[in-house]
N, C-alpha and C positions, 0 to 999 in steps of 0.2 A: 534231344531237347534239353536246353540248359535249365537247371532248377532255378526257380525265382529267388531273388535275393531276399533274405529275411533278417530283420533286426529283432533280437530277443531283448526285451526291456525288463529289467529287474529293479524294483523299488525297495529300498531298505532304510529303516530308521531304528537305531538302538539295538540292532541284532547282528553285530559283526561276525560272531561265530557261525550263526545260521547262514549268513550271506556267503561265508567262505565255503561251506559245504555245498550250498546251492551252486556256486560258481564251479566247483569241482564236478558236480553232476552235469551241469550244462556243457562243460568242456568235453564231456564224453558223448555228446549227441553225434549221431552218424550222418546228419544232414550235411551236404557238401558246400553249402553256399550261405553262411550266416555270420553275423557279427553280434557282439554282446554289448549292450548299453546298460550301465549301472548308474542309477540315480540314488545317492545315499548321503547320509550325514557324515561328519568327519571320521567317526569311528568306523563306518563302513568303507570309506575311501582308504583309510589306513589298512584295513584288512585286505582289500583288493590289491593294494600296492605291494603287500607282503606275499601275495599269492603267486603261484607259479605262472598263472595266466594273466597276471596283472598288467603286463606291458602290451597285451593284445586286446584290451578292453577299453571302450569309450567310457569315460567317467564324467559324471555331472554332480557337483556338490550341491546338495539341496537339504536344508535343515528344517524346513517347515513340515509339520505333521498334517499333510494333506495329500492323500494318495492320488487324487485326480490331478492336482497341479503337478505332482511329481511325475506322473505318467506323461503328461503333456510335455514336461521338460525333457523327458527321454525321447519322445517322438520328434522334437525339434532337431535333435542331433542324429536321429536314426535315418540311415540312407537306404534301407531295404524297401523293396516294393511292397512287402508285407511286414507288419509289425506284430510280433508275438509277445504275449505277456505271461510272466510267471512270478509268483511271490518269492520272497527271500527265505521262507520257511517251507519251500516245496522243492522236490527233486524230480526231474523228468526221467522217464524211461529213455534209453538210448535212441529208440525209434520215434520219439515224440514228434519231432518236426517233420520227419518223413511222412508220417500219417496225417498230421494236422494240416500240412501245406498242400497235400495231393488234391483236395477238392477245388483249389483255386485254379486248376487247369480249366475249369468251367468259368468263363469270364463273368457269368452272372452272379457268382458267389462272392459276397462282400465280406463275410465273417465266417470263421470256423471255431468250433469249441469241442473240447475233448472231455473225457471222463476223469474224475478226481478220486484218488484212493485215500482212505483215511489212515489213522495212526498205526493200525495193525499191519499196514502194508499189503493187505489183501482185499478187504471189503471196500466197496465203493462208498465214498462220502456223498458224491453227487454224480448222477448220470445225465440224462436229458430232461429238460423241463421247459415249460412255457411260463410266461409271467403276464399279469394283467396291469392296468393302470392303478389298481388297488394294492399292488405289490404282492398279490396272491399268486403262488406258484402251483403248478400241477405237473405231475410226471408225464413225460412224453415217451411212450413205449416204442422202442425200436426192436424189430424182429430178428435182426442179425447184426454182425459186427462191421458190415460195410458202411461207409459214410452215407448219410441220407441228407437231402437238401430240402429245406422248408422255407416258405415265404411267410414272414410275419405280417401283422396287421396293426392298426391303431388300437385294437382292443385285446390283442393277444400276440405278444412278441415271443421270439425264441430266445430262451435264456442261455447265456454262456457264463462261465465262471472266470473271474478276473485272474485267477492263478493258472488258467489253461485256456487261452483264447488267442486268436490271431485275426487281424483286420487289415484290409488293404489300406496302405498309407493314404492314397488319394481319397478314400471314403472318410477316413478320420479327419483329413484336412477339410473336406467339404462339410462335414458335420460339426466342425469346430472343436474336435477333440473331446476330452472328458470335461464334465462340468465341475469346476472347483467348489461349487456349493455343496457337493458331496465329498466331504473331507475323509470320510471312511464309511463304508457300508452303502450298498445300492448304487455305487459309482458305475460299475459295468452294467447294472440293470437299467439305469437311466439311458445308457448308450444303446442297449438292446431295444428299449421302447422307441427311441428315435429312429433306429434302423427299421423296426417294424412299421412305424408311421410312414417311412420313406418307401416301403414296399420292397426293400432289399432282401436278398436271400442269405440264409445262414445254413451252413453245413454242420451237422453233428457227427463227430468222428469217434466212435467208441474205442478204437485202438490207439488214439492219441492220449496217452495216460501220464499223469503226474501224481506223485505221492505228496500229500499235504500234511505237514506235521503239527500245525497250530502251535508255533513257538510262542513263548510268553511275550507280552508287550505291555505298554502302559495301560492298555484296556482290558487285558486278561492275564491270568496267571498261567503257569505251565500245565496245570491240571484243567485248563479251560474254564475256570471259574471267572466270571466277569469282575473286573475292578470298577468299571465305569461304563454306563450305558448312554452317556450324553450324546455322542455322535450317532448312535443308532436311532435315538429319538429324533435328533435334528434331521438326519438324512431321510427318515420316514416322512417327516413333515414336508421337506422340500419335494420329495418324490410325489406325494399325493397332490400338493399344490401345483406342481409343474405339469403333471399328466392328467389333471382333472379327476383324480381318484376320489373315491368316497372316503370322507374323513372318518367314517365309522370304522375304518381299518385301524385307527389309533387305539381305541379300547381293546380291540381284538389282539393287537400286537402287545399292548401293555399286559394283558392277561397272560399271554404266552411267555413274556419275559418274567413275570411274577412266578409262574409255574416253574420256569427254568431255575430261578433263584431258590425256590422252595425245595426243589429236588436236590440242589447242592447242600441246602441246610439239613435235609433229612439224612444225607450221606455224611454229614459231619464236616463238610468243607466250608460252611459259612455259619456264623452265629445268627440267631434270630434277629438281633438288632441290625445285622448287616443287610438283611433283605430290604427293609424299608429304606435304609440309607442309599443303597445302590439303585433301587427303583426310583427314588426321587431324582437321580441324575437323568433318568429317561424322561421324566416329566419336564425337567428344566430344559433338556435338549429339544424336546418337542416345541416348547414355546420359542426357543431361540431359532429353530429351523424355520418356523412360520414367518419369521421376520427377515430371513436371508434373501438376498438377491440371487436369482438363478437364471440360467439360460444364456449367459454371456458367451459369445463365440471366442475361441482362442486362436490367435495367429500362430500356427505351427511352423511357419517359416519354410525355408528350403533346406533340404537335408545336406549334411556334410558328406565328404568322401566315404565310401563304404570301406569298413575296416574288417576284411575277411579274417575269420579265425583260422589260423593254420593248424590243421589237425595234428595232434600228438598221439592219437590212439590208433592202434591197429584195428582193422575191421574184424579181426578174429575174436570170438567170444570164448570165454573159458569158464567151465563149471568145476569147482572143487567141492568135494563132499567127504564127510567123515563123521565119526562118532564124537559126541560132545567132549569126551575125555581127551580127544586129540586136538582140541581147539587152539592151543598155543601154536603148535606146529602148523596147523592148517591156516590160521590167521597170518602167520609169518609168510607162508607161501602165497596167500592172497595179496599181501602188501607187495611182495617182490614182483609178482606178475603184473600188478597195477602199475608199479613204477616202470615196468618194461613196456607199458603202453597198451596193455590188454584190458578189455572190459570183463570184469570178474564177478561171478556169483558164487558165494560160499554157502553151502548147506551144512549145518551142524545139527545132527539128529540125536535125540536121547531115546532110551528104551522105555518111553512113557506115552501117555495119551495127551500130552500138553498141546494146546493150540499153537499153530505156527504164527510167527511174526516175521515181517521183512522190513529192513531199514537200510538206508544207504549211510555208511559210516564215514567218518572224517578222513580215513585213509584211502577212500575212493573206490570201495567195492560194495556190492550188495550182499547183505548178510541175512540169511533165512535160518531161523532156529525154531525148534519145536520137537514134538514127539514123533518117533517112527510110526506110531499107530494113531496119532492125533489128527485133528482137522487142519487143513489149510483153507480150502473153501469152506465157508461157514455152512454150506448146504451138505457137507460131508457128514457121515455118521460120526458119533462121538468116538467110537472105537472101530478100527478095521485092521485086520492083520495084513502086514506088508513084509515082504523080503526087502532088505536094504536097497539092493540095486533097482528093484521094481519101483520103490518109492521115489528114489532119486529121478528115475526116468519119467515118472508121472509128473513130478514137479517141473522138470525141464520142459516137458510138453506143454504144461499149463502156462508157462511164461514165454514160450517160443515166439509168439506173434508180436510181443512188445519188447523183448530183450535179447 
């Protein structure tokens, strides 16, 4: 059976370096039948053109800071039966699409969403959730790692994350795409609610995993401190008005945002005067959002020819491991193996109890660093004795299902 054609849409604005690393990671996906569509400003277009995969990518120049409109622009040129979305500050595990697309073998599945890993490269940022017309989310508990299919409703939709989701193209066309009234924040949640109201089914796929780095932007710093909450306030207003949500959700969210800012102030990342100033942008955004026109359908047109990504990677996985004092030699080996087309994981262990961290580096390999006796899973004990070979074997087993 031929794998469905998939278009991976990446939206980027003002983050060419992050986009380049994301493209390198997406280029290592082991799915046999996908194309890449990048919607970016000029700096992103230049970064892609300079990338090794630049000539294999569909490019759309888009300079407006509106993630919904940008995604729609990507869908217009996407020719896949299924459209997958990932952010420019995220990196997929190599098996991401293989796991994420598998549930679409069931023709009743309209959408699929996976799990999102946070900055440390190990702990989950988001798993499975539901969402209400009030934008309130609740955890959805899955008992195992196999995909599970759920049917949403007008009062409780199945939540997917915009940086790790896939939708049938014909469903997106029928629903009119993403609503440009959501320039940032709640854009995919609005789509989730419309899917729930339509009674369509969503698959949650735990093993479809991406790493989300929260790169800096015009709205937040690299330490995740907000610069501006205008679009969060505006999108919340649009969402509640559009889905007949209780407007009492506004003060609750405002309080949550205030507590968020105060926690940054206590940690020394914001001045006291900054808290009120940034919170004011949330209030101004709320007022602006209530005046926005929403619900306009978008003409997503007919797709262009499918631009199949020609694989440059070997199916073989390689794990390189060693002591931290060998890092220069081991990193050079990882770079050489990556250039030869192998998917590489490098484990550098120190004789300490340091927590483990994983990241995908610009040279194109996965780097895991930490103490031989330290935590990788945050449920691990703070200290545990390991022989070096046993520890490496355990970490290889931990990531085997996704990498």
